[in-house]
Structure formats: structure tokens, C-alpha cells
N, C-alpha and C positions, 0 to 999 in steps of 0.2 A: 883896876885901871890899866894895869899892864896887859891883861887879857884883851880888854877893849881896844887898846892901841894896836896890838898885834893883828886883830881881826880887821881893823880899819885899814891897815897897811895892805893886807891881802886883797881886800875889796877894792881899794884904789887901783890896783893892778888889773883886776879881773873885769870890773864893771864897764870902764870906758870902751873896751873892745866889743862887749855885748851891745851896749847902747848905740854904738855907731852903725851896727849892721842890721838891727832887728826890730826897728820901730816902723810900722806901716799904718796907714789909715784904713780902718775897717769899713767897707761899704755899707754894711747893715746898720752900724751905729754912728758912723761919721766921726768916730773917735780913734785915737792912735792906739794900736795894739803893741804890746811889748811881749814878744814870745821868742826869746833868744834860743830856746832849746828845740824848737819845732818849726821847720819850714813847711809850706803847703805840700811839698813832695813827701816830707816825712809823715805828715798826717795821712796821706793816701796809703803809704806803706804800712803804717800802724793799723789802720782799719782793715786793710786787705789781709794782713797777717793774723789779726785777731778774729776775723770773721768765722773761720772753721771752728775755733774753740767756743765761740758764742753759740753756734748751732749745736755743737756737741753737748754743751751744758744746759741747753734750754729745749731739749726735745726735738731739735731739727726744724726744718721748714715745714709748716703746716701743709698737709697733702690735700689741697683743694685748689686746683689751677684757676678756677673762676674767681675765687675769693682773693687769691694772691695777686692775680692780674688787676683786680679792682683796686686793691691797695696801692699797687705800683702805679697804675694810671693816675690815681688821685695824688700820690706823692709827686709824680713828675709834673702834674698840673700846678701844684703849689710851688715847686722849684722854679718853674718857668716864670713865676711872678715874684721871685725872690731876687736878692742882689747877686746870687750865684747861679744865674739861669743856665750857664754853660758848664756847671760843675757836674761831675759824674756821680750822682747819688744812686744808692742801692737800697731798695726797700724790701724788707723781709717780714713775713708773719711767722712767729715762732709757735711751735706746737706745745705750749705750756699753759696751764690754767691760771698761772700767776697774773695778777692785774698789773701790767707794766708796759712802759714804752721808754726807749732810750736811744741814744745816738753815740756813735764812735767817731773819732777823727776820720776824715776822708769821705764823709757823706754816707756812712753806713747807718741806716735808721731801722729800728726794730719796733714792731708792735706785737703783743701776744694775743692769742685768741681769747685769753682771759679779759683783757681790756676791751677787745672787740665785743664781747658778750655784754659788757657794762654800757657801751655806747648806745645811744638811743636814736640817732639819725645820722645822715651823711655829713651834715655840717659839724656835728660834734666830733666825728672822726677826723675831719679836716683840721679842727683845732688841735687835736692830739698830734697829728703828723706835722702840722705847721709849727707847733711848739718845739718838736725835736729838730726840725730843719733849722729853727732859730738857734738852737745850741751849736749847730754846725756853722751857720753863717757868721755868728759872733765869735767863733773859735773858742767856745767855753772849754771844750775838752783840751784844746791846745794850751789854754791858759792854766787849766788845772794841772796838766803835766808840767808846765813851766813853773808853777808855784811849788810843786813837789820837788822839782829839780833844785829850786832855790832853797827849799827847806833842807834838802840833802846837802847842798853846797854850804849852807850856813853851819850845819852840824859838822861837816867835814872840817871847816875852818876852825870851829871850836875845838874839835879833836886834835887838829894839827897844832893849835896854839897851846893846848893844855896837855897833850899826850894822853888824854883819857878816853880810850876807846869805849869803855862802858858808858860814859856820859854821852858820847856820840850816838851810840846805839839807842839809848833811852830817848834822847831828843828826836832822833829820826823816826822812831815808832810813834811817838806822840804827834809829830807833825803829819805823818801819813794818815793817822786816824782822823785828824782834824780836817784834812783836805779831801776826804773821800767823796763827799757830796758837793753838788753845786751850791753856791752861796744863795742867799735870799734874793740879792739883787740880780743874780744871773737868772734865777727862776722867773722873777718878775719881767726881766728883759725878754726872755723867750716866750712868755705868755703874750707880751705885747707884739712881738714879731709874728707869732702864730696867728694872731688876730689880723695883723697887717696882710700876711700872705693869703689867709682865707678870704678876707674881704676883697682883695685884688682879684682873686680867682672866682669870684661870684658867689661865695658861700656866705651864710648868715653869720656875721661876727659875734652876735649875742650867744651863739652856741657854746663859746668857750666858757662863759661863766656857768652855764647849765652843766657842762661836762665836769668842771671843777667841783660844783656842788654835788654831783653824783659820786665823784671820788671821795668826797668828805662823808657822804652817807654810807658808802661801802666801807670806809675806815671805821665808822661807828658800829656797823654791823659786825665787823671782825672783832671789835672789842667785846661785843655782846657774846659772840660765839666762843671767845676765849675766856669768858667769865671775868672780863676786865672793864665792864661797862661803867663802873664807879671810878675808874682811873682818872685822876685830874688831867686836864688838857696840858700839853707841853707849853712852856713859856715861849711865846713868839721870839723873844729876845735870845733865848738860849738854843732855839731850834736851828738846825742847819738849813732846813727848808722853811719857807714862809708859812704862816698859818693859812690853812686852806680857805677859810671864810674871808680872810683878808684878800686872798687871791681872787676869790669870787667877786668881791666888790670892785677890786681894781680892774679885773677883766671886763666887767659890765661897763665901767666908766670908759675904758679904752674902746669898747664897741660904740658907745655914744659918741666918742671923739671922732669916729670915722665919718660921721655925718649921715650914716645910713639909718633910716628909721627902723624901729623894731617891727617885726612881723611882715616886712615887705618882701623878703627873700625866702624862697621855698627851702625847707629843711630836708626834703626828699627822704622822709622816714620810710615810705613804702619801698623805695629803691634799696635802701640799706637793709631793711628787715627781710627783703627777698633774698639778699645775699647771705645773711646769717641764719635764716630759717633752716633748722635741721643740723646746725653746727654742733659738734660735740661740746659739752659743758663740763667743767671740772676735770677730774682725772680720766685719762684714756685707760680703759680696762687693760690694754696691752702693757701699760706702764704700772699697773696696780691701782687699786681704788681704796678710798677712805670712806668708811661707813660709820659715822659716829666715832667711837674709840677703837674701832676695828680697822686693820689694814689687811687686805686680801690681794693676792697676786695670782691670776689664773694661769699665767705662763710659767712662773716659777713654782707654782703649786704649793703655796704657803699662806699662812695667816697668823696674826697675833693680835692681842688686845692690850692697849696701854692703860695705865691706871686712871682713875677719876682725877679730874683737874689737870689733865695733860691734853694739849691740843695738837693734833697731827697735821703735818704738811709733807707732801710728796714732791720729790724732785728726781731728775734723771740719775743723780749720784747717790742719793740716800733718802731715807724717810726720817724726818725729824719730829720729835714730840717735845713741846715746850710746856713746862710746868706753869700753872696759874693758881691764884688763890693760895691755899695752904702749901702748894708745891712750887710757889714762885721762886725762880732762880734755878730750878732743876731742869734737866734736859735728858733726852734719850736720842741716840743716833743709831739707826739700823741700816746696815748695808751688807754686802756680800762680796766674795772673791773666790777665785779658783783655789782649791786646796792642793792641786798638783801632786796628788798621791802622798801628801804629807799626813802625819797624824794630827788629831785635833789639837793636841798641845803645841805642835809645831805651828799650826795655823794661828792659834791664839797668840803665840809669841811674835809671829810675823805682823799680826794686826797691831799688837802693842807697840811695836817699833814703828809701824807705818803712821800711827798717831803721834809719834815722837814723845811718848811718855817716858821721861828720864828716870822716874822712880822704878825700882824693881817691883815685880809682882809679889803680892802677899796672899796667903790663904789659898794657894793654888790647889784646885780640886777637880778631879774627873767626876762628872755627873751624867745622868741620863734624863733627857727631856722627851717624853712621848715616844720612847723607843729609839731615839737618836743620840749618838755619842755627843757629849758636850763637855765644855771646860770653862771654869770660872776662876777669876782672880781679881784682886782689888789693890788699891793704894789710896793713901790720903795725900793731898797736895794743896798748896795755896795758889789761888788764882784771883786776881783783882782784889787783893787784900781780904780774901775770904777762904776758909778751909773747906775743901770738897772731898767727898768720897767718890772715887772713880772706880767703877766696877765694869769688867768685861765679861760677857757671856758669849762664848763661841760655840757654834752648833754645826755638826756635819749632817747636812740635809740628805743628800744622795749623790752618788757618783763623786765628782770632784767639786760639788757645790757646797761651799761653806758660807755661813751667815753669822752675823754677830750683832749684839747690842753693846753699845758703850753708854753707860749710865753715869751722869754727873749729878751729884746731889749735894747741896750744902750740908756740911756735917751737922749743923744745928737742927736740920730737919730729917736727917737720915733715919733716926729711930722711928719716927712717926710714919715714914714712907717705905721702910724696908720690906714690910710684908706685902704691900701692894706691888712693889717692884719685883719681888720674887714671883708673885702670881703672874705678872706680865711676862717674865722670862719663861715660865712653864706654860704660858698660853700659846707659845710658838708651836705650830703643828703643820703637818702636811694636809693638803686637801685632795679630794678625789677628782677624777675627770668630770664627773657629774656636777660636783660643787663648782668646779672652775667654769663649766659651761653656763652655770646659772648666774654668774657674776655679770651684772649689767652696768653699762655706763649711762650717763644722762645727756640730754641734748636740748637745744633751744627749740621751742615751738612758738610760732607767732600766732596769736589769736586776735580776733576782732570782737570787741565788746558787744554783747547782745542785750536787748531790752531785759531788764531784771538782774543783770550781772552786777555784782558788788565786789569790792576788794576782798572781803572775807570769802566770798564764794570762789573767786578765781584763785586766790592764794592757797585755798585748801587743796588745789590740784598739783601743787608743787611737789616734786619727787624727793622730799626730805622728811625725816622723822621729827624734826624739831624746827622751831622758829620759821615756820612756813610763811607767815605773814610778813615778818621782818625781812626775810630774804626777797620776797616778791616786791616789797616797797623799794628796797635798795636797788634791785635789778632794774626797775622801771623809773627810778629817781622820783618816787612819789612820797607824799606824806600821808600819815594815817587819816587825817581829816580831809584830804583832797578828794574831790568827786571825780568819777570817771564817766565818760560819755559813750552813748551807743555809737558804734562805728569806729571807736578809737582802737588803734593797734597797740597791743601789749605783748610782753614776753612772758612765757612760762618755761619752767624747767621740768621736763618729763623724762621718763625712762626710755631708753632706746628700744 
């Protein structure tokens, strides 16, 4: 009770000052916003300052002036029909295969080429961009920042009242994790606003529910590819984001509520498909490519293979491999850095410190991997109430180029996985110029269904070794029992 009284005294002093100056009516919702820690000017500053880092971490701006202008034109059209029609929005297409769209404070809206590949017409893209504009007009990012500040304020008060810095740090970390994503209500609200802006701008409002259904199909495909198809669905109550099928139903009803009849507005699929026809799909060879369990990089002249039951994902900073099935809970991080004329052991020690591993290295050993000097060490440590074996393998590739694997394996599974992890380490090798030149990327090809075409026939042309039909269905938001019609436009993924 003493702690509670001390906190209340502090809050009585702080809160009236905030409340008096920071409550405004939001034009998008008609409700009062309480955002004491971020003014509109601060929002602009945060977005502007964060923008270069977003580009750096997500492959930069996609280098296709026609496509980027198309997205910007659509975005500005939607903004003109929003409650912030005079606000300076910036729209960017990111050069990453990840299926994503997001917004920062200050009107910075991003769509990836990954989500553009999944979109099936112009109206669907309008629903995606409109949704992100909705996050800005409702100031969801500002509110999230505000909530984080309040969480920080609350834990500071607890720490001040108790003198317990460890408690303060623990509470702060928990609050930050809880507040990382938008709430279910915020996602529903942005869905509704995206439909509002799209319908005001002349787009088909029913496209939003179709797009959300496509995202759900893509999520289910990813579970199949990661050997997690039998994974039970997350509880809608416990999920930070709303259940996608619930969003599909809600979006459809909001489209009905606009009073616009279904199928009366053009979806302009041919216009949109003309824009993305030939667009790179998946990994850009310049950034390395994933082929099943293999990763190959034609510029860095290297390759390696991860063990079975590991699923690869490439990013601008590192290659990640996530364990599935028998390897659930395990992970591999692959990255590189300049050795700056250091020895391989010096490089390994620098990487160990860079990952902030407090435990000392154990079992330090110089080894040779396919003619390259290498170094390995390990430790055991507890993370998330589980014991892990953390092993580092550092390799001197050539010149000042050093690369490394950081392998995190639950100790209970280490014995069963150790042999395959060792094989993965020794699979690291250089590739020749000829091998590098043979590495191809994939691209989108728009095809028109001809008489006699079937889903099986078309999907067999997909440039993948596995799950061709499943990938084709998800890409085109189709079901296995759905019929296709002569003259219909569909997407294929083919080799460049």
C-alpha cells in the first residue's frame, strides 16, 4: 500500500500538466486523442529521421521509376480523399521480397515489392496503401509511442518509489515487448479507414476483403513451406493482431456499408498487371539467393547449405535459418564483416563481443573449412527459461572478408542436431565465376489463360522445385477447386 500511495502522489503531479495540453479531436475518428509525448511536428521529425534507416535495412528504394511513380500517384490520390489531405505524405516501394507494408509517424508509408507481387489488382493495392494511411491519420504510431512512454514513465515511478532498478528494467522490457505491434482495434480501425479512402477515391471497396484473404492464404503457404502446416491457429484473444479471417469478414461488411454495390467498380487488373509484369520476385541475385536449403551469393562468391528442418530467410543484414519440426526453437544466423587484417581468432572474438555474449568462449579451436582458415567456440547459456548451446564458426573467406555462423540450439536437442550443424558449417565454400554467373533470379510473368489450360498445367511452370501448385494458388489468391476461365490474367513465377 505504501508503494501504491507513493506512485499516486507522483502521478497526481505529472498527469494534470499533460492532460491540459495534449488532448485533441482526431478528424479521422471524431474522437479525442491523448498523445502528450508527440506533437505533429515531432511526428514529422521522427519519420524523417527514421527514413534513411528504413531504406538501409530493407534493400533501399526499388529501382523502377515507373512502378514507384505509380505507387506514389495512387498514394497521393488516396491522401487527397483522407482527413489529412494537406499532410505531406511520402510513399516508398522497398526492394525486399518480404510481404509487408507499414507506416511511420509523419506520413512515411512503405510497401515492399513482396506485397506488390501478392496483390492481384489496382483496387487491392489501394486497400493496402489506404490501410497504412489510416494508421497515420489516426495517429496510431504516435499513440504507440505515447503508450511506450507511459509504460516507461510507470516503471520509472516504480523504480523511484522502490529504489529497485532491476525491477524497473524488467518491467520496462516486458512493456516494450507488449506494445511493439498495433492493437486489434487499431488494425480494424485502419482497415475501415482504408476502405473509406479507397471508396472515396473511386476504387472498389470490396477489394480489401479479397486482399486480406490473400494475405491469409500466403500465411498458410509459409506454414507449409516451414513444415508447420499442423500448427494450431493462434487464439484471436491472445494475438496482438486480429484473426485474418475475422478481418476479412469485417472488411466485407464495411464495404457493404459504403452503399456501393459489388462488381460495379472496375478493379483495373490489367493496368496493375502491366505495371508488375517482369518485376523481380523473391531474392535479388545481387543480394544472394535461396534455393531450397542452399544459400548462394554470386557477388560474395560463397555458398552453404543449412540442415534439414531449417527454413532460410534473407535480409540486407544477415541470412536467418529457423528450425522447424525436430529442430523447433533452433536458429542459425549468417553474416559477415571486414577482418581488417586481423587474425581469424581476433575476428571471432570481435564477433562474440558484437553479439554481446557475456559468457566466455569455450572449446576454442582453429579449424580448416574447404581450404579456408576458420575458428570455432561455444558456450551454454539460459534464454527465455531454456538452456541453449551457442556456437560460433568464423571463416576467413578471402582478403579482408570474414564470415560467420552463430548457431543457437536448445540444449535438449543439441545431441540430435550436432552432426547436421557440423555438416552445415563445412558446407561453406567459395564459388567460381562461372558458378556465380549461372545463379539466376526469378520474376513475375503475366499470362492469359488459354483454352485447355488448367491450374495443374499452369502451376507446373512455376520456377520452384517444390510446392509449385501451392505457391501458384497463393500467388493468385485461388483455391484448389476454383475454376479458371479462358482469357483470365494470372501470375506465374519464372526464371529471369
